[in-house]
C-alpha positions as CSV (number, residue, x, y, z in Angstrom):
1,M,128.8,83.9,195.3
2,R,125.1,82.9,194.9
3,I,123.8,81.6,191.6
4,S,120.3,82.7,190.8
5,V,117.8,80.3,189.3
6,E,117.0,82.7,186.5
7,R,120.7,82.9,185.4
8,L,121.0,79.2,185.6
9,V,118.0,78.6,183.4
10,A,119.1,81.2,180.9
11,F,122.6,79.7,180.7
12,S,121.0,76.2,180.2
13,A,118.9,77.6,177.4
14,V,122.0,79.1,175.7
15,V,123.9,75.8,176.0
16,T,120.9,73.9,174.6
17,L,120.9,76.2,171.6
18,A,124.6,75.6,171.1
19,A,124.0,71.8,171.1
20,I,121.1,72.2,168.6
21,A,123.3,74.3,166.4
22,L,125.9,71.6,166.3
23,M,123.4,69.0,165.3
24,V,121.9,71.3,162.6
25,V,125.3,71.9,161.1
26,S,125.9,68.2,160.9
27,I,122.6,67.7,159.1
28,V,123.1,70.7,156.7
29,F,126.7,69.7,155.9
30,P,126.8,65.9,156.2
31,K,130.5,65.3,156.5
32,P,131.8,62.5,158.8
33,I,133.7,64.8,161.1
34,L,130.7,67.0,161.7
35,L,128.6,64.0,162.3
36,V,131.0,62.7,164.9
37,M,131.2,66.2,166.5
38,A,127.4,66.4,166.7
39,M,127.0,63.0,168.2
40,S,129.7,63.3,170.8
41,L,130.1,67.1,171.6
42,G,126.4,67.8,170.9
43,Q,125.3,65.0,173.3
44,G,127.7,66.2,175.9
45,I,126.6,69.8,175.7
46,G,123.0,68.8,175.7
47,T,123.5,66.7,178.8
48,L,125.2,69.6,180.5
49,S,122.3,71.8,179.7
50,L,119.9,69.2,181.2
51,A,122.0,69.0,184.3
52,L,122.0,72.8,184.7
53,Y,118.2,72.9,184.3
54,L,117.7,70.1,186.8
55,L,120.0,72.0,189.2
56,A,117.9,75.1,188.7
57,I,114.7,73.2,189.5
58,A,116.3,71.7,192.7
59,L,117.5,75.2,193.9
60,D,114.1,76.6,193.2
61,L,112.3,73.9,195.2
62,Q,114.8,74.3,198.0
63,A,114.2,78.1,198.1
64,G,110.4,77.5,198.1
65,R,110.7,75.2,201.1
66,R,112.8,77.7,202.9
67,E,110.2,80.4,202.3
68,E,107.4,78.1,203.5
69,A,109.3,77.5,206.7
70,E,109.6,81.2,207.3
71,D,105.9,81.8,206.7
72,V,104.8,79.3,209.3
73,V,103.1,81.0,212.3
74,P,103.3,79.2,215.6
75,P,99.9,78.0,216.8
76,A,98.0,80.1,219.3
77,P,98.0,79.0,222.9
78,P,94.8,77.1,224.0
79,P,92.1,79.2,225.6
80,P,91.9,79.3,229.4
81,P,89.6,76.7,231.0
82,V,86.1,77.8,231.7
83,P,85.1,77.5,235.4
84,P,82.2,75.2,236.1
85,A,78.8,76.6,236.4
86,V,77.3,76.7,239.9
């Protein structure tokens, strides 16, 4: 199963929004348990989204290098030598 870069970035964005939602909830309803959840779970989820995004960048760069390698045309052979003028 191949993971596309677009799906990875979209999933990273959704996970980022979940982490931001956790942090917003802890600000709107400042209870100790929500603060602890935002600081620990929110940071973990945010770190996961960053890792997914960096993985997407690495996969995209790797695919770009592969495409460049396929586009390379071998050099033309050298022209035949010209006979000396008499």
